N, C-alpha and C positions, 0 to 999 in steps of 0.2 A: 532498263538498268538505271535510267536517270531517276525514275520514281522510286526504285527500290533502295538506292543509296542513302537518301535521308532517313528512311525507315530503319535501315541497318545501323546508321550512325546513332540514331536515338536509342535503339536497343543497347548498343555498346555503351553509350553514355549512362543508361540506367544500370547496367551490369557493373560498370566501373563504380558508380555511386554506391551500389549495394556491397561491393567488396570492401569498402571502408569499415573497419571494425566498429567504430562509433555508430555509424548509421545502421549497419547490419544488426548489431545487438540491440540497439535502441528500437528499431522497427520490430524485432522479434518480440521484445517486451510489450510493445504497443499492440501487436497482433494478438499476443496472449491476452492482453486486457480486453481487446475487442471481442475475442471469442468468449472469454469469461463473462463479459458483460451481456452478450447475446444469450448465452446459456443461463446466465443469472436472471435475465428478463423472463425466460421460459420458467425457470425455478420458482421465482417469486410470483409469477402469474398463477402458476398451479397452486402455490401456497395460499395466495390471496383468494383463490376460487374455492378451494376445498377445505381450508382451515378457517375457523372463526377469526375475525379481525383482531379480537382481543388476544387470541392465542398467538397470532402473528406478531402482535406487539410484545407479548411476554417472551416469546422465543427469540425475537430479534434483540431484546434487551439482554438476555442471557448470552447471546452470541457476542454482543458489544462488550459486556463485562468480561467475557473470556478473552477477547481480543485485547482489551486494555490490560488485563492481568498478564497475558502472554507477552505483551510489549514490555511490562516491567521485568518479567523474568528473562527476557532476551538480552537485557542490558544494551539494547541497540547493537548487538554484535553483528547483525546482518550488514550494517554499514561498515563495520570493521572488516568483514570478509571482502566486501566490494573494494575497499580502500587498500587493503594490505596483501591480498592474494596476488595481485599483479607484481608485487615485490618480494613475495615469500620464497619463490623458487623451491629449493630442496626442503624448506621447512613447511611446505603447504599441508602435508598430511598431519603433522603435529598440530599446526594451527587449527585446522578444521576439527580434528578429534577433540581437542581441548574445548572448542566452542560448543560442540554437541554435548559434552559432559556437563559443562556449566549450565547450558539451557535446560537439560533434563532435570538436574538437581534443583535449580531455582524454580522451575515450573511446578515441580512437586511441592516444594516448600510454600510458594505463594498460594497455590491452590488450596492446600490444607488450612493455612491461616485465614484465607477468605471465607472458606466454608464454615470454619469453627466460629468465626465472628460475624457471620452474615446478618444476624439480628441487629448489629451495630452499623455495618457498612451499607446494607441495602435490604431492609425488612421485606420489601416487595418480592424479593427473590429467595425468601426463606425456604421455599420448597426444594432448593438445591441441596439443603443439608438435612432433609427429613429422614434420611436413612444412610447407613454406611455405604450402600450400593450407589446411591446418588452422588455422594461425596467422591467415591472412587471414580465414577464416570466423569465428573467434572474435572478432576485432577488429570485423568487420562486424556481428556480433550485438550487441556492446557499443554501437556507434553507433546502431543501429536501436532498441535498448531505451531508450537515453538520450532520443532524440527522442520515442519513444512516451510516456514518462512526462511529459516537459516539455509536450507538446502537450495532454495531459489537464489539466494545471495552467493552461495558457493558457486553455482553455475555461472552467474554473472561474472564473478571474480576470475573464473577460469576461462572466460570468454566463450562460454558454451551456452549462451542464452537461447540458442535455437531450440534447445530441449524444453524450455519452459512452456511454450504454447502447447506442446504435446502433453506435458504433465498436468497443466491446468485444465486442458480440455477433457482429459480422462476423469479428473477429479470432479469436474462440473457435471459430466454425464452421469457418473455414479451417484452424485448428489440428487439429481432429478429422479433417477430410478428408485433410489431409497426413499425419497420423499413420498412418492406414490405408493410404494410397497409397504411403508410403515403406517400409513394413514389409519387403517382399520385397527391395528394393534395399539398404536400410540397417537390418538387424536389430539392429545394435549401437547406433547413434546416431540413429536415426530420430526419437526423441522430441525431442532437442535441435534437430535440423534443422527439424522441424515447428514448433517454438516460434519460432525466429528468422525463418523465411520468412513466417509468418502475420503477425508484427509488421511486417516490412518492407513487405508488401503493403498494409497499412492506413495507414501513416504518409503515404504519397504523397497520396491523396485528401483526408485530413484536413488536412494542411498547406496544400494548395491552398484548402480551405474557409476556413481561418484567415487566410491572407494575402490571398486574393483578395476575401473577402466580410466576414468578421466583424470583423477589425481595422479596415478602412476605415470600416465603419458605426459601430463603437464610437468611433473617433477623431473622426469627423465630428460625432457627437452629444455629445461630451464638452465641458463647459465649459472655457474657456481657463484658469481658475484651478485646474483639476484637475491641470495639468501643473506640479507643484511638487516633483519628485523631485530629489535631489542624489546624486552618485556616493558621497559620504561616508556618507550615510544608508543607501543600499543596501548598500555594502561592509560597514558595521558589522553590518547584519542578516544578511548572507550569512555572515560569519565565525562568528558565534555559532551559526547554524543548521547550518553545515557540521559542526560538532562533534556536533550533535544527530543529523544524518543518519548519520554514522559509527557512533554509538552504537546507533541504531535498527537499522542493518544488521547490526551485530555480534550482536545478540540473535536475529536471524532468519536471515539469509543464511549466517552462519557455522556455524549449528547442524548442517546436514547434513555439513559438512566435519569437524566435531568428532565426530559420530556414526560416520562412515565410518572414522575413525582409531581409535576406541575399540571399536566393536562390529561394524564391517564394512558392506559395501554392501547386503547383504540386509536387515539391520536398518534401514538408512537408507531402503530402499524401503518397509518397513512404516511408518516414521516419516513420510515425506514425504506419503504418501497421507492419513493422518490430519491432518497439519498443514495441507495445502491445504484440506481440507474445513472444519475447525474455525476456521482463521484468517480465514475469510470474515466471521465475527462481529466480529473486531477491525477488519477493513477497513471494515465497515459503521459501526462507532463512529467510526473515523477520518474517514470521509466526511462525516458530519454535523458533526463537529468542524471540518473544513476549511471547510464552508459557514458555520459560525459565524465563523471567521476572516475570510472574505470580507466577510460582512455587518457584522461588528464593525468592520472597517477602514473600510468605507464610511460607517458611522454609529455612532460610538463613544458618542454620547449615549444610545443605546438598548441598550447592552451588556447590562444586567441582564435586559431583556425578551428579547433574543436568546438569552441563556444559558438562561433558563427554557424557551423554545420548543425549543431544541436538546436539552435533557435529556429533555423529554417525547417529542420525535420519536424519539430514540434508543431510549428504553425501550419504546416501542410496537412497535418492530421487533425489537430484540435479545432482549428477555425471552422472548417466545414461541419464537423461533428457538433460543435456548439450551436451552429445555425439549425441543424437538423433537430436537435433536442429542444431548442427554444420553440420552433414552429410545430414540432410533432408531439410535444408533451401531452396535450389533451387527448390525442388519439392513442398514444402509447398507454396512458393511464386508464383509458376507457376499456382496454383489454382486461385490466385488473378488476374492473367493476366501477359503477357509477360513483361510489363513495370515494374512491381514490382520485378519480378525475376532479370531482368537486372540491376536495380538500387538499390535493397535492400538486396541482398543475402550476400555480404561481411559484411555489417552493422549488419545484424541479427546474423551472426556467431561471430562477435567481441563482441556484446552485451552478447551473451551466454558465451563466454569465461570470460567476466568480472565478471560473477556470482561466479566463483570459488574462487578468493581471497575475494570476498564479504562474503563468509561463515565465514571466520575467523573474519572479520571486524564486522559483525552483532552480533556474539557471544560476542565479547568484548563490544559492545554497550549494550547488555542485562545485562551483568555482572556489567557494570558501572552504569546502571540505578538502579539495585537492591541495590548497595552500595552508591547511591546518589552521585556518582562522575560525576556530570553534565559536568564539564570542559573537561573530556575525550570524552564524547559524542559530545560536541560542536566541539572539535578539529576534530574528524573524519568527521562530516558532513560539517564543514567549509572547510576543506582541499578538500573534494570531490567536493563541489559546485564550489570552486575557480578553481580547475584543470579542471573539466568537462566543465564549461562554458568558461573559459579562453582558453583552448586548442581547444575547438570547434570553437571559433571565429577565431583562427589561422588556423585551418585545413579546415574549410568549403570552403573558396575560392579556395583551392588547391585540396582537395579530395572529395568535395561535402559532402553528408550526411554520407558517409563512415568515414569521419573524426570524427564524433560524437562517433562512435563505438570505434575508436582508442583512443579517449580521455577517454572514460569509462575504457578501459582496463588499460591504463597508470595510471589513478587515483586510481582505486581499488588496483592495484598491489603495487604501491608506499605506499599507506596507510597501507596495510598489512605488508609490510617490516618494516615501521617505528614502528608500534605497536609491532612487534615481536622483535625489536632490541633496542629501546630506554629504558634504565634502568629505567627511571622515570615512564614510562608507563607500563613496563613489571614487575608488582609486583604480588606476589601470592595473592590468595583470602584471605588468613589468614591475611596478611598485610593490605589488603583493609578493611577488617572487623574491625580491630583494629583502623583504621583511621576514620571510619564513625561514 
């Protein structure tokens, strides 16, 4: 009994830790990222092995362009869902339906404009507009991607993030199966097709779950006083965060387009594989920060405690994974092929290192969102976009794709230093609350 008691005590401590909504939902998102990253490793390993490197580069550029345009069409409404669903109460269904309608309309509009002017925006991707069927497929992909992102944010806002790992796992498995199945019929664009079809197949059952079960239950249990949102309040938040979304997309989704213009599609194939694997660390950080935004919005009086728990939760996951990626990058990339190990190892290691200062930066972003200090969020993302893209343009001709990793390390480190030293930005949460 003496030996069993400490074990039982530790188990109870862990269970109590996981009962905290901040930690439970944050870990659910991180687990989702881990599963998606593992299956993504399998997906891109197969793609690298069976598709030509040039085609990997072209398809990854199309996917990046789609993600960038989808980000434009979403108006960063995913952050609005995370921020305001905890306060929407009886208005939740109306808020979510309005968001779906806006995203579908804007995704269609943005997709058509991009395809019709593709010779101006990105001549290297002109094959996307070679027929009406190709245009229709790209627009469909934009709409599906937009809904996919929004519904994840709805699940987070409803405090139902535990569904997200299941959703993303099914989508990733379908993506792998389609990648293999489409190789013979679509050797040039099978990667992009597998990506879009898997997303489309998943959004239907998840949307049914959200609208048929989760939202009615959430609205029924919400107190009447929770329904206190105004259009002006939401519009102000959306306007500021839309700028943030564009800046965030610029530093990520535009990079493959930049690389393909500077050093070609083969180099972009080498870049994209390393980026997909290493960026999972930054996604894990962002996931816990998102959970911090949800819980902080629901109970701002406990913001300091939420911040502390978020920092600890992130560090426990990200620090060991960073070490694993830094040490294991050559072996991981060897699975893809010798060309990937030779050209992508240092890049992958640098991208992993950049996730460490990003922990501090994303927690500051989450706190700023809770307190509606949008200018701080804009500052962080604007500085990162400017430095990552600007330094990459300088470094690419001299260091190749490794220069992109160097740009990320410099950018994230300098932003963390600025945030921790500037008196105007380094204010206590108490001061922030008084100003909001």
